[in-house]
C-alpha positions as CSV (number, residue, x, y, z in Angstrom):
1,M,73.4,70.9,99.9
2,N,70.6,73.5,99.9
3,Q,72.8,76.4,98.9
4,S,73.5,76.6,95.1
5,R,77.1,75.9,94.3
6,I,79.3,75.7,91.2
7,F,80.5,72.2,90.2
8,W,82.7,70.7,87.5
9,V,82.2,67.0,86.8
10,T,84.7,65.2,84.5
11,G,84.0,62.0,82.6
12,A,80.3,63.0,82.4
13,S,79.3,61.3,79.1
14,N,77.6,58.3,80.7
15,G,77.3,56.2,83.8
16,L,78.2,57.7,87.1
17,G,79.5,60.9,85.7
18,L,76.2,61.7,83.8
19,A,74.2,60.7,86.9
20,L,76.2,63.1,89.0
21,V,75.5,66.0,86.5
22,T,71.8,65.1,86.4
23,R,71.4,65.0,90.2
24,L,73.3,68.2,90.7
25,L,71.2,70.1,88.2
26,E,68.0,68.7,89.8
27,Q,69.3,70.1,93.1
28,G,69.6,73.6,91.6
29,H,73.4,73.9,91.2
30,R,75.4,75.2,88.3
31,V,77.3,72.4,86.7
32,A,80.1,72.3,84.2
33,A,80.3,68.9,82.5
34,S,83.2,67.6,80.5
35,A,81.6,65.1,78.2
36,K,81.3,63.9,74.6
37,E,78.2,64.9,72.6
38,G,75.2,62.7,73.5
39,D,71.4,62.7,73.5
40,E,71.3,62.6,77.4
41,L,73.5,65.7,77.8
42,G,71.7,67.5,75.0
43,A,68.4,66.9,76.8
44,L,69.8,68.3,80.0
45,A,71.1,71.3,78.2
46,A,67.7,72.0,76.7
47,R,66.1,71.7,80.1
48,Y,68.5,73.6,82.3
49,G,69.9,76.1,79.9
50,S,72.6,78.3,81.3
51,K,72.9,76.2,84.5
52,L,74.7,73.6,82.4
53,L,78.1,74.5,80.9
54,R,79.5,72.0,78.4
55,L,83.3,71.7,78.4
56,P,85.9,69.8,76.4
57,S,86.0,66.1,77.3
58,Q,89.4,64.9,76.3
59,L,91.1,66.2,79.5
60,H,94.1,63.8,79.2
61,E,95.3,66.3,76.6
62,E,96.7,69.3,78.5
63,D,95.4,71.9,76.0
64,Q,91.8,70.6,76.4
65,A,92.1,70.7,80.2
66,A,93.4,74.3,79.9
67,S,90.6,75.2,77.5
68,A,88.0,73.8,79.9
69,C,89.3,75.9,82.8
70,Q,89.4,79.0,80.6
71,Q,85.8,78.5,79.6
72,L,84.8,77.9,83.1
73,C,86.5,81.0,84.2
74,H,84.9,83.1,81.5
75,A,81.4,81.7,82.3
76,W,81.4,81.7,86.1
77,G,84.7,83.1,87.4
78,S,85.1,80.6,90.2
79,L,84.6,76.9,91.2
80,D,83.3,75.5,94.4
81,T,83.7,71.7,93.8
82,L,85.6,69.6,91.3
83,I,84.5,66.0,90.9
84,I,87.1,64.0,89.1
85,N,85.4,60.9,87.7
86,A,88.6,58.9,87.5
87,G,87.1,55.7,86.3
88,T,85.9,56.8,82.9
89,S,86.9,55.1,79.7
90,E,86.0,58.1,77.5
91,Y,89.6,59.2,77.1
92,L,90.5,55.9,75.3
93,A,91.2,55.8,71.6
94,D,88.9,53.6,69.5
95,N,91.6,51.2,68.6
96,V,93.1,50.3,72.0
97,P,93.8,46.6,72.1
98,H,92.0,44.6,74.7
99,S,95.3,43.6,76.3
100,E,96.2,47.2,76.9
101,L,92.7,48.4,78.0
102,F,93.2,48.6,81.7
103,E,96.6,50.2,81.6
104,A,95.1,52.8,79.2
105,I,92.3,53.5,81.6
106,V,94.8,54.1,84.4
107,S,97.2,56.2,82.5
108,S,94.6,58.4,80.7
109,N,92.6,59.0,83.9
110,Q,95.8,59.9,85.7
111,L,96.8,62.4,83.0
112,A,93.3,63.9,83.1
113,G,93.3,64.2,86.8
114,E,96.7,65.8,87.0
115,H,95.9,68.3,84.2
116,C,92.6,69.3,85.8
117,L,93.9,69.6,89.3
118,A,96.9,71.7,88.3
119,K,95.0,74.2,86.1
120,V,91.8,74.6,88.1
121,Q,93.3,75.5,91.5
122,P,93.1,79.3,90.8
123,L,89.3,78.9,90.2
124,L,88.9,76.8,93.3
125,A,90.8,79.4,95.3
126,K,88.0,81.9,94.4
127,G,85.3,79.4,95.3
128,D,83.2,79.0,98.4
129,A,84.6,76.4,100.8
130,P,86.3,74.6,97.8
131,Q,86.7,70.9,97.6
132,V,87.8,68.1,95.3
133,M,86.3,64.6,95.1
134,A,88.1,62.0,93.1
135,I,86.3,58.8,92.3
136,F,88.0,55.6,91.3
137,N,87.0,52.1,90.3
138,R,89.0,48.8,90.7
139,Y,90.7,49.4,87.3
140,S,91.7,53.1,87.6
141,A,92.9,52.5,91.2
142,L,95.4,49.8,90.1
143,Q,99.1,50.1,90.8
144,L,100.4,49.4,87.4
145,Y,104.1,50.1,87.7
146,A,106.3,48.0,90.0
147,P,103.1,46.5,91.6
148,T,105.2,44.5,94.1
149,Q,106.7,47.7,95.5
150,V,105.2,49.9,98.1
151,T,102.3,52.1,96.9
152,A,103.5,55.6,96.1
153,G,102.3,58.6,94.1
154,W,104.4,57.7,91.1
155,N,102.8,54.3,90.6
156,N,99.2,54.8,91.9
157,M,96.8,57.7,91.2
158,P,94.8,57.5,94.5
159,Q,98.0,57.7,96.4
160,W,99.3,60.6,94.3
161,L,96.2,62.5,95.3
162,R,96.7,61.7,98.9
163,E,100.2,63.1,98.7
164,E,98.7,66.3,97.3
165,R,96.2,66.6,100.2
166,Q,98.3,68.8,102.5
167,A,99.2,71.2,99.7
168,L,95.6,71.5,98.7
169,K,94.6,71.9,102.4
170,D,97.1,74.8,102.7
171,K,95.2,76.5,99.9
172,G,91.9,75.9,101.7
173,I,90.8,73.1,99.4
174,D,89.5,69.8,100.9
175,L,90.1,66.5,99.2
176,T,88.0,63.3,99.3
177,V,89.4,60.2,97.7
178,V,86.7,57.6,96.8
179,A,88.1,54.2,95.9
180,P,87.9,50.5,96.5
181,Q,89.6,49.2,99.6
182,S,93.3,48.6,99.0
183,L,94.9,45.6,100.6
184,K,98.3,47.4,100.7
185,T,97.1,50.7,102.1
186,P,93.6,50.1,103.7
187,V,91.9,53.3,104.9
188,T,89.5,51.5,107.3
189,S,89.5,48.2,109.2
190,V,85.9,47.6,108.1
191,Q,85.5,45.3,105.1
192,A,83.3,46.7,102.5
193,V,81.1,44.3,100.5
194,P,80.6,45.0,96.8
195,D,77.2,46.3,96.2
196,A,74.9,46.4,93.2
197,W,75.2,50.2,92.8
198,T,73.4,51.9,89.9
199,P,74.8,55.2,88.5
200,E,71.8,57.0,90.2
201,S,72.1,55.3,93.6
202,A,75.9,55.9,93.7
203,A,75.5,59.5,92.6
204,E,72.9,60.1,95.3
205,E,75.1,58.5,98.0
206,L,78.3,60.4,97.1
207,L,76.5,63.7,96.9
208,Q,74.9,63.2,100.3
209,R,78.4,62.5,101.7
210,L,80.1,65.4,99.9
211,P,79.3,68.1,102.5
212,L,80.9,66.0,105.2
213,R,84.3,66.5,103.5
214,E,85.6,63.1,104.6
215,P,89.2,62.4,103.5
216,E,88.5,58.8,102.4
217,L,85.4,56.9,101.2
218,V,85.4,53.2,100.2
219,L,83.3,52.4,97.2
220,E,83.0,48.7,96.2
221,V,81.0,48.1,93.1
222,L,79.7,44.7,92.0
223,D,79.4,45.6,88.3
224,V,82.0,48.2,87.3
225,S,80.6,48.6,83.8
226,S,77.2,49.7,85.2
227,L,78.9,52.9,86.6
228,W,81.7,53.2,84.2
229,P,80.7,51.7,80.8
230,L,83.6,50.0,79.0
231,P,84.1,50.5,75.3
232,R,82.5,47.9,73.1
């Protein structure tokens, strides 16, 4: 990606999301980051100035997703690439019981993804060769509701996005779903072995693959918390 583009990365407070923001800025792109306040993002803002746009982080709330899109529109007027970090735990309330943690990760990431995708499409339509990459981990890719039934958009977020693919394509927007291999709906016959990805190595690999616009990528992570830190 030698040509400078405009990116929006969600779930960018830490882990993989922050690594994606950092690498994109190093490559010379303009990057909007939905993230909580933090020292790392503050350092990036001091270094890259107007190339980094800080947006609301709580995108599972529809008004914050709408505000993020409005701010992005006012700042840059269009968007080339939306990267939905759909494994983040930064949408979780501080008091979520451990027994409800994984369901909360799934449901909050699904809400954030739905709100962002619905509201950002006019900006993507104005972008250059627009695309969306949605990245899941083994928790956020779970089929929570009626898990014994067939995988469908109403009970599984990766599948919901796949069902949106043609409508996005009709608008000129390419979609890449990055997720662990599903036993119910495998996207390849090749078995992927979990690897010891770091946020930096995973970000580098995903950004190298991004221009290929592949519909599906399999990402198996040995230590989920290394890329998507869980609340303590």
